[in-house]
Backbone and ligand atoms as CSV (ligand in chain L), in Angstrom:
chain,resi,resn,atom,element,x,y,z
A,1,MET,N,N,-109.433,-135.850,-72.389
A,1,MET,CA,C,-109.379,-134.416,-72.096
A,1,MET,C,C,-108.196,-133.759,-72.812
A,2,ILE,N,N,-107.050,-134.452,-72.847
A,2,ILE,CA,C,-105.832,-133.847,-73.408
A,2,ILE,C,C,-106.040,-133.407,-74.856
A,3,TRP,N,N,-106.569,-134.291,-75.687
A,3,TRP,CA,C,-106.619,-134.003,-77.124
A,3,TRP,C,C,-107.786,-133.113,-77.498
A,4,LYS,N,N,-108.775,-132.997,-76.613
A,4,LYS,CA,C,-109.929,-132.139,-76.927
A,4,LYS,C,C,-109.701,-130.699,-76.495
A,5,THR,N,N,-108.633,-130.452,-75.764
A,5,THR,CA,C,-108.379,-129.094,-75.284
A,5,THR,C,C,-107.817,-128.252,-76.418
A,6,LYS,N,N,-108.408,-127.057,-76.586
A,6,LYS,CA,C,-108.021,-126.206,-77.714
A,6,LYS,C,C,-106.790,-125.373,-77.397
A,7,ILE,N,N,-105.664,-126.029,-77.437
A,7,ILE,CA,C,-104.383,-125.367,-77.203
A,7,ILE,C,C,-103.446,-125.795,-78.322
A,8,PRO,N,N,-102.279,-125.129,-78.461
A,8,PRO,CA,C,-101.381,-125.543,-79.549
A,8,PRO,C,C,-101.069,-127.045,-79.476
A,9,TYR,N,N,-100.997,-127.663,-80.643
A,9,TYR,CA,C,-100.829,-129.117,-80.711
A,9,TYR,C,C,-99.582,-129.594,-79.960
A,10,LYS,N,N,-98.497,-128.813,-80.057
A,10,LYS,CA,C,-97.264,-129.236,-79.379
A,10,LYS,C,C,-97.473,-129.266,-77.855
A,11,VAL,N,N,-98.366,-128.415,-77.338
A,11,VAL,CA,C,-98.639,-128.422,-75.898
A,11,VAL,C,C,-99.542,-129.605,-75.533
A,12,ASN,N,N,-100.453,-129.970,-76.439
A,12,ASN,CA,C,-101.223,-131.211,-76.224
A,12,ASN,C,C,-100.268,-132.390,-76.090
A,13,CYS,N,N,-99.286,-132.441,-76.994
A,13,CYS,CA,C,-98.319,-133.549,-76.972
A,13,CYS,C,C,-97.509,-133.516,-75.679
A,14,PHE,N,N,-97.102,-132.317,-75.283
A,14,PHE,CA,C,-96.329,-132.171,-74.047
A,14,PHE,C,C,-97.157,-132.647,-72.844
A,15,THR,N,N,-98.430,-132.267,-72.811
A,15,THR,CA,C,-99.316,-132.673,-71.706
A,15,THR,C,C,-99.453,-134.196,-71.669
A,16,TRP,N,N,-99.531,-134.785,-72.846
A,16,TRP,CA,C,-99.636,-136.245,-72.944
A,16,TRP,C,C,-98.371,-136.917,-72.375
A,17,LEU,N,N,-97.203,-136.362,-72.729
A,17,LEU,CA,C,-95.943,-136.892,-72.191
A,17,LEU,C,C,-95.890,-136.738,-70.674
A,18,LEU,N,N,-96.418,-135.610,-70.204
A,18,LEU,CA,C,-96.453,-135.376,-68.759
A,18,LEU,C,C,-97.342,-136.399,-68.064
A,19,ALA,N,N,-98.519,-136.647,-68.637
A,19,ALA,CA,C,-99.453,-137.609,-68.047
A,19,ALA,C,C,-98.819,-138.994,-67.992
A,20,LYS,N,N,-97.982,-139.283,-68.985
A,20,LYS,CA,C,-97.274,-140.576,-68.984
A,20,LYS,C,C,-96.002,-140.518,-68.141
A,21,GLU,N,N,-95.719,-139.325,-67.626
A,21,GLU,CA,C,-94.532,-139.080,-66.788
A,21,GLU,C,C,-93.239,-139.419,-67.529
A,22,THR,N,N,-93.178,-139.005,-68.799
A,22,THR,CA,C,-91.963,-139.283,-69.584
A,22,THR,C,C,-91.225,-138.016,-70.030
A,23,VAL,N,N,-91.658,-136.844,-69.544
A,23,VAL,CA,C,-90.933,-135.614,-69.883
A,23,VAL,C,C,-89.523,-135.693,-69.287
A,24,LEU,N,N,-88.535,-135.155,-70.013
A,24,LEU,CA,C,-87.138,-135.344,-69.609
A,24,LEU,C,C,-86.689,-134.412,-68.476
A,25,THR,N,N,-87.223,-134.677,-67.319
A,25,THR,CA,C,-86.733,-134.013,-66.108
A,25,THR,C,C,-85.494,-134.777,-65.633
A,26,HIS,N,N,-84.836,-134.261,-64.620
A,26,HIS,CA,C,-83.667,-134.958,-64.063
A,26,HIS,C,C,-84.020,-136.382,-63.651
A,27,GLU,N,N,-85.232,-136.518,-63.046
A,27,GLU,CA,C,-85.691,-137.837,-62.591
A,27,GLU,C,C,-85.650,-138.843,-63.745
A,28,ASN,N,N,-86.186,-138.441,-64.901
A,28,ASN,CA,C,-86.242,-139.375,-66.024
A,28,ASN,C,C,-84.893,-139.533,-66.711
A,29,LEU,N,N,-84.081,-138.481,-66.717
A,29,LEU,CA,C,-82.735,-138.612,-67.285
A,29,LEU,C,C,-81.919,-139.602,-66.450
A,30,ASN,N,N,-82.077,-139.517,-65.132
A,30,ASN,CA,C,-81.372,-140.461,-64.252
A,30,ASN,C,C,-81.794,-141.903,-64.540
A,31,LYS,N,N,-83.109,-142.090,-64.760
A,31,LYS,CA,C,-83.606,-143.441,-65.070
A,31,LYS,C,C,-82.997,-143.965,-66.367
A,32,ARG,N,N,-82.663,-143.028,-67.286
A,32,ARG,CA,C,-82.078,-143.431,-68.573
A,32,ARG,C,C,-80.551,-143.519,-68.511
A,33,GLY,N,N,-80.005,-143.370,-67.332
A,33,GLY,CA,C,-78.563,-143.537,-67.190
A,33,GLY,C,C,-77.765,-142.250,-67.329
A,34,VAL,N,N,-78.447,-141.091,-67.476
A,34,VAL,CA,C,-77.732,-139.813,-67.499
A,34,VAL,C,C,-77.732,-139.305,-66.062
A,35,HIS,N,N,-76.622,-139.460,-65.378
A,35,HIS,CA,C,-76.625,-139.162,-63.941
A,35,HIS,C,C,-76.262,-137.712,-63.666
A,36,LEU,N,N,-77.222,-137.025,-63.113
A,36,LEU,CA,C,-77.054,-135.605,-62.807
A,36,LEU,C,C,-77.312,-135.395,-61.329
A,37,CYS,N,N,-76.740,-134.341,-60.800
A,37,CYS,CA,C,-77.089,-133.955,-59.438
A,37,CYS,C,C,-78.416,-133.213,-59.546
A,38,SER,N,N,-79.488,-133.893,-59.184
A,38,SER,CA,C,-80.817,-133.351,-59.439
A,38,SER,C,C,-81.191,-132.226,-58.479
A,39,ARG,N,N,-81.597,-131.103,-59.075
A,39,ARG,CA,C,-82.060,-129.980,-58.271
A,39,ARG,C,C,-83.122,-129.238,-59.069
A,40,CYS,N,N,-84.212,-128.920,-58.413
A,40,CYS,CA,C,-85.290,-128.190,-59.086
A,40,CYS,C,C,-84.786,-126.817,-59.504
A,41,PHE,N,N,-84.968,-126.468,-60.789
A,41,PHE,CA,C,-84.482,-125.182,-61.289
A,41,PHE,C,C,-85.298,-124.001,-60.761
A,42,LEU,N,N,-86.504,-124.277,-60.281
A,42,LEU,CA,C,-87.343,-123.169,-59.819
A,42,LEU,C,C,-87.057,-122.815,-58.355
A,43,CYS,N,N,-87.225,-123.793,-57.467
A,43,CYS,CA,C,-87.044,-123.476,-56.041
A,43,CYS,C,C,-85.614,-123.741,-55.552
A,44,GLU,N,N,-84.882,-124.569,-56.275
A,44,GLU,CA,C,-83.507,-124.952,-55.915
A,44,GLU,C,C,-83.430,-125.627,-54.543
A,45,GLU,N,N,-84.541,-126.199,-54.118
A,45,GLU,CA,C,-84.572,-126.809,-52.776
A,45,GLU,C,C,-84.734,-128.324,-52.806
A,46,GLN,N,N,-85.377,-128.835,-53.852
A,46,GLN,CA,C,-85.648,-130.275,-53.885
A,46,GLN,C,C,-85.179,-130.866,-55.213
A,47,GLY,N,N,-85.171,-132.193,-55.273
A,47,GLY,CA,C,-84.812,-132.863,-56.515
A,47,GLY,C,C,-85.873,-132.601,-57.573
A,48,GLU,N,N,-85.454,-132.664,-58.848
A,48,GLU,CA,C,-86.404,-132.375,-59.916
A,48,GLU,C,C,-87.120,-133.647,-60.363
A,49,THR,N,N,-88.287,-133.875,-59.795
A,49,THR,CA,C,-89.151,-134.958,-60.276
A,49,THR,C,C,-90.318,-134.290,-61.001
A,50,ILE,N,N,-90.996,-135.073,-61.815
A,50,ILE,CA,C,-92.140,-134.517,-62.554
A,50,ILE,C,C,-93.192,-133.985,-61.583
A,51,ASN,N,N,-93.507,-134.778,-60.584
A,51,ASN,CA,C,-94.572,-134.354,-59.671
A,51,ASN,C,C,-94.168,-133.157,-58.823
A,52,HIS,N,N,-92.886,-133.043,-58.501
A,52,HIS,CA,C,-92.448,-131.848,-57.770
A,52,HIS,C,C,-92.531,-130.624,-58.693
A,53,LEU,N,N,-91.870,-130.703,-59.834
A,53,LEU,CA,C,-91.758,-129.534,-60.715
A,53,LEU,C,C,-93.128,-129.011,-61.170
A,54,PHE,N,N,-94.011,-129.915,-61.564
A,54,PHE,CA,C,-95.263,-129.480,-62.187
A,54,PHE,C,C,-96.461,-129.393,-61.233
A,55,LEU,N,N,-96.291,-129.913,-60.016
A,55,LEU,CA,C,-97.417,-129.837,-59.074
A,55,LEU,C,C,-97.060,-129.177,-57.751
A,56,HIS,N,N,-95.971,-129.635,-57.143
A,56,HIS,CA,C,-95.771,-129.292,-55.737
A,56,HIS,C,C,-94.702,-128.243,-55.459
A,57,CYS,N,N,-93.890,-127.885,-56.435
A,57,CYS,CA,C,-92.872,-126.857,-56.219
A,57,CYS,C,C,-93.554,-125.572,-55.727
A,58,LYS,N,N,-92.897,-124.837,-54.837
A,58,LYS,CA,C,-93.566,-123.641,-54.295
A,58,LYS,C,C,-93.821,-122.593,-55.381
A,59,TRP,N,N,-93.007,-122.582,-56.425
A,59,TRP,CA,C,-93.251,-121.654,-57.544
A,59,TRP,C,C,-94.496,-122.069,-58.321
A,60,THR,N,N,-94.563,-123.353,-58.636
A,60,THR,CA,C,-95.696,-123.872,-59.411
A,60,THR,C,C,-96.989,-123.752,-58.601
A,61,THR,N,N,-96.885,-123.976,-57.305
A,61,THR,CA,C,-98.052,-123.868,-56.421
A,61,THR,C,C,-98.679,-122.482,-56.524
A,62,GLN,N,N,-97.838,-121.466,-56.700
A,62,GLN,CA,C,-98.389,-120.102,-56.829
A,62,GLN,C,C,-99.267,-119.962,-58.071
A,63,LEU,N,N,-98.903,-120.670,-59.128
A,63,LEU,CA,C,-99.730,-120.610,-60.344
A,63,LEU,C,C,-101.061,-121.324,-60.114
A,64,TRP,N,N,-101.010,-122.488,-59.497
A,64,TRP,CA,C,-102.271,-123.204,-59.193
A,64,TRP,C,C,-103.166,-122.325,-58.330
A,65,GLN,N,N,-102.556,-121.704,-57.319
A,65,GLN,CA,C,-103.356,-120.871,-56.403
A,65,GLN,C,C,-103.941,-119.654,-57.106
A,66,MET,N,N,-103.189,-119.119,-58.047
A,66,MET,CA,C,-103.668,-117.944,-58.779
A,66,MET,C,C,-105.005,-118.269,-59.465
A,67,PHE,N,N,-105.073,-119.427,-60.099
A,67,PHE,CA,C,-106.303,-119.789,-60.815
A,67,PHE,C,C,-107.411,-120.231,-59.862
A,68,THR,N,N,-107.076,-121.030,-58.850
A,68,THR,CA,C,-108.139,-121.482,-57.950
A,68,THR,C,C,-108.670,-120.325,-57.106
A,69,ASN,N,N,-107.815,-119.350,-56.789
A,69,ASN,CA,C,-108.292,-118.162,-56.064
A,69,ASN,C,C,-109.242,-117.343,-56.930
A,70,MET,N,N,-108.907,-117.200,-58.203
A,70,MET,CA,C,-109.784,-116.426,-59.090
A,70,MET,C,C,-111.133,-117.107,-59.239
A,71,ARG,N,N,-111.103,-118.422,-59.176
A,71,ARG,CA,C,-112.336,-119.193,-59.292
A,71,ARG,C,C,-113.059,-119.304,-57.953
A,72,GLU,N,N,-112.337,-118.891,-56.904
A,72,GLU,CA,C,-112.855,-118.967,-55.537
A,72,GLU,C,C,-113.212,-120.391,-55.144
A,73,ILE,N,N,-112.306,-121.315,-55.447
A,73,ILE,CA,C,-112.522,-122.693,-55.001
A,73,ILE,C,C,-111.362,-123.113,-54.106
A,74,THR,N,N,-111.678,-124.027,-53.198
A,74,THR,CA,C,-110.620,-124.643,-52.394
A,74,THR,C,C,-110.304,-125.954,-53.087
A,75,TRP,N,N,-109.072,-126.089,-53.490
A,75,TRP,CA,C,-108.709,-127.260,-54.286
A,75,TRP,C,C,-107.663,-128.081,-53.565
A,76,VAL,N,N,-107.939,-129.370,-53.403
A,76,VAL,CA,C,-106.942,-130.273,-52.825
A,76,VAL,C,C,-106.169,-130.865,-53.992
A,77,LYS,N,N,-104.911,-130.454,-54.100
A,77,LYS,CA,C,-104.103,-130.867,-55.247
A,77,LYS,C,C,-103.783,-132.364,-55.169
A,78,PRO,N,N,-104.092,-133.110,-56.248
A,78,PRO,CA,C,-103.747,-134.538,-56.234
A,78,PRO,C,C,-102.229,-134.726,-56.302
A,79,GLY,N,N,-101.795,-135.972,-56.040
A,79,GLY,CA,C,-100.361,-136.243,-56.023
A,79,GLY,C,C,-99.723,-136.355,-57.390
A,80,ARG,N,N,-100.519,-136.665,-58.417
A,80,ARG,CA,C,-99.940,-136.912,-59.734
A,80,ARG,C,C,-100.678,-136.186,-60.851
A,81,ILE,N,N,-99.926,-135.976,-61.950
A,81,ILE,CA,C,-100.444,-135.251,-63.109
A,81,ILE,C,C,-101.736,-135.889,-63.647
A,82,LYS,N,N,-101.702,-137.186,-63.797
A,82,LYS,CA,C,-102.842,-137.900,-64.370
A,82,LYS,C,C,-104.106,-137.649,-63.553
A,83,GLU,N,N,-103.953,-137.602,-62.242
A,83,GLU,CA,C,-105.096,-137.372,-61.364
A,83,GLU,C,C,-105.622,-135.948,-61.512
A,84,VAL,N,N,-104.717,-135.005,-61.777
A,84,VAL,CA,C,-105.164,-133.627,-62.003
A,84,VAL,C,C,-106.057,-133.591,-63.236
A,85,LEU,N,N,-105.620,-134.258,-64.298
A,85,LEU,CA,C,-106.398,-134.252,-65.534
A,85,LEU,C,C,-107.780,-134.867,-65.321
A,86,LYS,N,N,-107.860,-135.839,-64.426
A,86,LYS,CA,C,-109.149,-136.495,-64.162
A,86,LYS,C,C,-110.103,-135.608,-63.372
A,87,CYS,N,N,-109.546,-134.843,-62.416
A,87,CYS,CA,C,-110.450,-134.153,-61.481
A,87,CYS,C,C,-110.598,-132.654,-61.734
A,88,TRP,N,N,-109.779,-132.071,-62.592
A,88,TRP,CA,C,-109.710,-130.618,-62.714
A,88,TRP,C,C,-111.058,-129.968,-63.043
A,89,ASN,N,N,-111.731,-130.459,-64.058
A,89,ASN,CA,C,-113.001,-129.839,-64.438
A,89,ASN,C,C,-114.084,-130.041,-63.390
A,90,ARG,N,N,-114.111,-131.234,-62.835
A,90,ARG,CA,C,-115.115,-131.512,-61.797
A,90,ARG,C,C,-114.883,-130.598,-60.584
A,91,ASP,N,N,-113.625,-130.520,-60.134
A,91,ASP,CA,C,-113.325,-129.715,-58.947
A,91,ASP,C,C,-113.528,-128.224,-59.204
A,92,GLY,N,N,-113.336,-127.812,-60.442
A,92,GLY,CA,C,-113.487,-126.391,-60.777
A,92,GLY,C,C,-114.936,-126.015,-61.029
A,93,ASN,N,N,-115.828,-127.006,-60.989
A,93,ASN,CA,C,-117.241,-126.737,-61.220
A,93,ASN,C,C,-117.406,-125.889,-62.469
A,94,ALA,N,N,-116.783,-126.332,-63.556
A,94,ALA,CA,C,-116.569,-125.486,-64.733
A,94,ALA,C,C,-117.846,-125.063,-65.466
A,95,GLY,N,N,-118.823,-125.910,-65.559
A,95,GLY,CA,C,-120.062,-125.541,-66.237
A,95,GLY,C,C,-119.827,-125.067,-67.653
A,96,ARG,N,N,-120.436,-123.936,-68.017
A,96,ARG,CA,C,-120.338,-123.472,-69.400
A,96,ARG,C,C,-118.949,-122.933,-69.731
A,97,LYS,N,N,-118.138,-122.696,-68.711
A,97,LYS,CA,C,-116.795,-122.189,-68.976
A,97,LYS,C,C,-115.778,-123.325,-69.076
A,98,GLU,N,N,-116.274,-124.504,-69.238
A,98,GLU,CA,C,-115.438,-125.692,-69.234
A,98,GLU,C,C,-114.251,-125.623,-70.202
A,99,GLU,N,N,-114.511,-125.144,-71.435
A,99,GLU,CA,C,-113.442,-125.113,-72.441
A,99,GLU,C,C,-112.245,-124.312,-71.962
A,100,ARG,N,N,-112.505,-123.191,-71.330
A,100,ARG,CA,C,-111.399,-122.333,-70.867
A,100,ARG,C,C,-110.722,-122.927,-69.644
A,101,TRP,N,N,-111.544,-123.412,-68.736
A,101,TRP,CA,C,-111.006,-123.983,-67.492
A,101,TRP,C,C,-110.113,-125.185,-67.797
A,102,LYS,N,N,-110.511,-125.964,-68.791
A,102,LYS,CA,C,-109.773,-127.157,-69.190
A,102,LYS,C,C,-108.339,-126.827,-69.632
A,103,MET,N,N,-108.132,-125.606,-70.103
A,103,MET,CA,C,-106.804,-125.223,-70.606
A,103,MET,C,C,-105.822,-124.892,-69.482
A,104,VAL,N,N,-106.354,-124.636,-68.273
A,104,VAL,CA,C,-105.498,-124.126,-67.192
A,104,VAL,C,C,-104.320,-125.054,-66.845
A,105,PRO,N,N,-104.549,-126.374,-66.614
A,105,PRO,CA,C,-103.387,-127.206,-66.257
A,105,PRO,C,C,-102.271,-127.158,-67.305
A,106,SER,N,N,-102.624,-127.283,-68.576
A,106,SER,CA,C,-101.587,-127.251,-69.620
A,106,SER,C,C,-100.900,-125.896,-69.666
A,107,CYS,N,N,-101.666,-124.839,-69.406
A,107,CYS,CA,C,-101.097,-123.488,-69.398
A,107,CYS,C,C,-100.052,-123.368,-68.280
A,108,ILE,N,N,-100.386,-123.889,-67.112
A,108,ILE,CA,C,-99.436,-123.868,-65.991
A,108,ILE,C,C,-98.205,-124.712,-66.338
A,109,TRP,N,N,-98.441,-125.906,-66.846
A,109,TRP,CA,C,-97.317,-126.821,-67.112
A,109,TRP,C,C,-96.403,-126.279,-68.206
A,110,TRP,N,N,-96.988,-125.657,-69.213
A,110,TRP,CA,C,-96.170,-125.102,-70.302
A,110,TRP,C,C,-95.347,-123.908,-69.788
A,111,THR,N,N,-95.961,-123.080,-68.955
A,111,THR,CA,C,-95.247,-121.935,-68.373
A,111,THR,C,C,-94.073,-122.419,-67.517
A,112,VAL,N,N,-94.326,-123.454,-66.710
A,112,VAL,CA,C,-93.274,-124.010,-65.848
A,112,VAL,C,C,-92.136,-124.579,-66.691
A,113,TRP,N,N,-92.499,-125.294,-67.754
A,113,TRP,CA,C,-91.480,-125.940,-68.598
A,113,TRP,C,C,-90.620,-124.893,-69.317
A,114,LEU,N,N,-91.252,-123.831,-69.815
A,114,LEU,CA,C,-90.495,-122.769,-70.491
A,114,LEU,C,C,-89.551,-122.071,-69.516
A,115,GLU,N,N,-90.061,-121.790,-68.319
A,115,GLU,CA,C,-89.229,-121.123,-67.307
A,115,GLU,C,C,-88.069,-122.031,-66.883
A,116,ARG,N,N,-88.380,-123.289,-66.685
A,116,ARG,CA,C,-87.360,-124.267,-66.279
A,116,ARG,C,C,-86.263,-124.334,-67.346
A,117,ASN,N,N,-86.661,-124.403,-68.618
A,117,ASN,CA,C,-85.674,-124.520,-69.698
A,117,ASN,C,C,-84.884,-123.229,-69.883
A,118,GLN,N,N,-85.540,-122.105,-69.672
A,118,GLN,CA,C,-84.834,-120.825,-69.764
A,118,GLN,C,C,-83.737,-120.751,-68.690
A,119,ARG,N,N,-84.069,-121.228,-67.504
A,119,ARG,CA,C,-83.078,-121.228,-66.414
A,119,ARG,C,C,-81.970,-122.244,-66.681
A,120,CYS,N,N,-82.369,-123.391,-67.187
A,120,CYS,CA,C,-81.417,-124.481,-67.422
A,120,CYS,C,C,-80.483,-124.161,-68.585
A,121,HIS,N,N,-81.014,-123.675,-69.692
A,121,HIS,CA,C,-80.215,-123.531,-70.912
A,121,HIS,C,C,-79.678,-122.132,-71.159
A,122,GLU,N,N,-80.391,-121.107,-70.640
A,122,GLU,CA,C,-79.954,-119.738,-70.927
A,122,GLU,C,C,-79.472,-119.005,-69.680
A,123,GLY,N,N,-79.678,-119.615,-68.525
A,123,GLY,CA,C,-79.247,-118.977,-67.284
A,123,GLY,C,C,-80.026,-117.719,-66.937
A,124,LYS,N,N,-81.235,-117.584,-67.536
A,124,LYS,CA,C,-82.065,-116.402,-67.233
A,124,LYS,C,C,-83.240,-116.836,-66.382
A,125,GLN,N,N,-83.628,-115.981,-65.433
A,125,GLN,CA,C,-84.794,-116.351,-64.659
A,125,GLN,C,C,-85.744,-115.186,-64.421
A,126,SER,N,N,-87.033,-115.509,-64.419
A,126,SER,CA,C,-88.054,-114.496,-64.133
A,126,SER,C,C,-88.273,-114.445,-62.634
A,127,ASN,N,N,-88.661,-113.266,-62.115
A,127,ASN,CA,C,-89.085,-113.249,-60.718
A,127,ASN,C,C,-90.521,-113.789,-60.643
A,128,ILE,N,N,-91.013,-113.971,-59.446
A,128,ILE,CA,C,-92.304,-114.652,-59.291
A,128,ILE,C,C,-93.454,-113.856,-59.947
A,129,GLN,N,N,-93.392,-112.522,-59.894
A,129,GLN,CA,C,-94.455,-111.722,-60.518
A,129,GLN,C,C,-94.463,-111.925,-62.035
A,130,ARG,N,N,-93.284,-111.898,-62.602
A,130,ARG,CA,C,-93.176,-112.051,-64.058
A,130,ARG,C,C,-93.595,-113.479,-64.470
A,131,PHE,N,N,-93.233,-114.429,-63.658
A,131,PHE,CA,C,-93.598,-115.833,-63.898
A,131,PHE,C,C,-95.127,-115.971,-63.945
A,132,LYS,N,N,-95.814,-115.354,-62.980
A,132,LYS,CA,C,-97.273,-115.411,-62.941
A,132,LYS,C,C,-97.888,-114.660,-64.124
A,133,LEU,N,N,-97.291,-113.544,-64.431
A,133,LEU,CA,C,-97.789,-112.739,-65.550
A,133,LEU,C,C,-97.661,-113.497,-66.870
A,134,LYS,N,N,-96.548,-114.189,-67.056
A,134,LYS,CA,C,-96.342,-114.981,-68.273
A,134,LYS,C,C,-97.430,-116.040,-68.409
A,135,CYS,N,N,-97.775,-116.661,-67.293
A,135,CYS,CA,C,-98.796,-117.701,-67.296
A,135,CYS,C,C,-100.163,-117.112,-67.677
A,136,LEU,N,N,-100.487,-115.970,-67.071
A,136,LEU,CA,C,-101.766,-115.318,-67.379
A,136,LEU,C,C,-101.826,-114.856,-68.835
A,137,ALA,N,N,-100.712,-114.320,-69.320
A,137,ALA,CA,C,-100.675,-113.832,-70.702
A,137,ALA,C,C,-100.872,-114.992,-71.677
A,138,LEU,N,N,-100.262,-116.125,-71.370
A,138,LEU,CA,C,-100.421,-117.308,-72.225
A,138,LEU,C,C,-101.870,-117.784,-72.196
A,139,TYR,N,N,-102.439,-117.780,-71.007
A,139,TYR,CA,C,-103.828,-118.207,-70.853
A,139,TYR,C,C,-104.760,-117.298,-71.658
A,140,TYR,N,N,-104.511,-116.012,-71.551
A,140,TYR,CA,C,-105.333,-115.043,-72.285
A,140,TYR,C,C,-105.212,-115.295,-73.783
A,141,PHE,N,N,-103.997,-115.528,-74.230
A,141,PHE,CA,C,-103.770,-115.771,-75.660
A,141,PHE,C,C,-104.520,-117.018,-76.134
A,142,TRP,N,N,-104.442,-118.078,-75.354
A,142,TRP,CA,C,-105.146,-119.315,-75.738
A,142,TRP,C,C,-106.663,-119.112,-75.702
A,143,CYS,N,N,-107.149,-118.400,-74.707
A,143,CYS,CA,C,-108.592,-118.124,-74.629
A,143,CYS,C,C,-109.042,-117.359,-75.871
A,144,LYS,N,N,-108.204,-116.445,-76.268
A,144,LYS,CA,C,-108.540,-115.612,-77.421
A,144,LYS,C,C,-108.719,-116.487,-78.665
A,145,GLN,N,N,-107.890,-117.514,-78.786
A,145,GLN,CA,C,-108.032,-118.425,-79.926
A,145,GLN,C,C,-109.399,-119.112,-79.871
A,146,VAL,N,N,-109.804,-119.502,-78.649
A,146,VAL,CA,C,-111.092,-120.155,-78.477
A,146,VAL,C,C,-112.211,-119.177,-78.802
A,147,VAL,N,N,-112.018,-117.935,-78.340
A,147,VAL,CA,C,-113.035,-116.913,-78.599
A,147,VAL,C,C,-113.205,-116.721,-80.102
A,148,LEU,N,N,-112.089,-116.635,-80.798
A,148,LEU,CA,C,-112.172,-116.435,-82.242
A,148,LEU,C,C,-112.889,-117.616,-82.896
A,149,ASP,N,N,-112.622,-118.801,-82.394
A,149,ASP,CA,C,-113.282,-119.995,-82.931
A,149,ASP,C,C,-114.782,-119.974,-82.700
A,150,SER,N,N,-115.171,-119.497,-81.508
A,150,SER,CA,C,-116.578,-119.603,-81.150
A,150,SER,C,C,-117.306,-118.261,-81.269
A,151,SER,N,N,-116.633,-117.271,-81.870
A,151,SER,CA,C,-117.240,-115.964,-82.118
A,151,SER,C,C,-117.732,-115.251,-80.867
A,152,GLU,N,N,-117.128,-115.518,-79.752
A,152,GLU,CA,C,-117.493,-114.783,-78.548
A,152,GLU,C,C,-116.618,-113.544,-78.444
A,153,VAL,N,N,-116.963,-112.654,-77.550
A,153,VAL,CA,C,-116.107,-111.488,-77.367
A,153,VAL,C,C,-115.148,-111.737,-76.215
A,154,ILE,N,N,-113.999,-111.076,-76.280
A,154,ILE,CA,C,-112.952,-111.323,-75.299
A,154,ILE,C,C,-113.418,-111.010,-73.880
A,155,SER,N,N,-114.190,-109.958,-73.725
A,155,SER,CA,C,-114.579,-109.563,-72.371
A,155,SER,C,C,-115.378,-110.654,-71.662
A,156,THR,N,N,-116.221,-111.352,-72.363
A,156,THR,CA,C,-116.978,-112.415,-71.695
A,156,THR,C,C,-116.083,-113.624,-71.470
A,157,ASN,N,N,-115.071,-113.723,-72.315
A,157,ASN,CA,C,-114.144,-114.837,-72.204
A,157,ASN,C,C,-113.416,-114.877,-70.875
A,158,ILE,N,N,-113.041,-113.718,-70.386
A,158,ILE,CA,C,-112.269,-113.695,-69.142
A,158,ILE,C,C,-113.045,-113.011,-68.031
A,159,ASP,N,N,-114.357,-113.123,-68.045
A,159,ASP,CA,C,-115.145,-112.379,-67.060
A,159,ASP,C,C,-114.928,-112.831,-65.630
A,160,TRP,N,N,-114.326,-114.006,-65.442
A,160,TRP,CA,C,-114.078,-114.424,-64.069
A,160,TRP,C,C,-112.677,-114.067,-63.601
A,161,LEU,N,N,-111.883,-113.473,-64.463
A,161,LEU,CA,C,-110.516,-113.125,-64.044
A,161,LEU,C,C,-110.510,-111.899,-63.135
L,1,ZN,ZN,ZN,-89.046,-126.742,-56.864
C-alpha cells in the first residue's frame, strides 16, 4: 500500500519509516542513546512515542476523526501504524474512491510530523483549527495531483468532503 499511494516520494519513504517504527521521535532517540526528557510536542502531556504521536495524541486524534466523520464511519483505531495501513481501506469501505482514501493516513502523519518539527525546531505552533486546515489543504493538494493524472475534475474528487 505504501509505495502504490500517489503522494510525494519523500512522504512514501517517511510512511515506510513509520511502519517500521524507526522515525526519530524521542522514543527512538532514547533507544539510540540520546537521552532526552521525552514529552509530546503536540499535547505536552505524554512521552513522545511513535504510536502516541501519530495515532493516539489528542491532537492527532482530531485529524483521524475529521476524516472518519466526513466518511461517516465509526472507526476503531488500531494500536500500531502497521495495523492502520492494513485495515484503513477495508474499514473506510473505500470502493472507487480508494486512491484518495489511501492517501489519508500519510496525509495525517505528514501534517503531524511537520507541526511537531515546527514546534521542536522553530518554536512556532498552530492552533487546532489551523492544524486541521493544514491537513485538509495538503490532502486537497495531493488529490489534485491524482485528479490531474486521471483527468478527473476537482469537484468530483472531493465530493465526499
Ligand atoms: Zn501528544
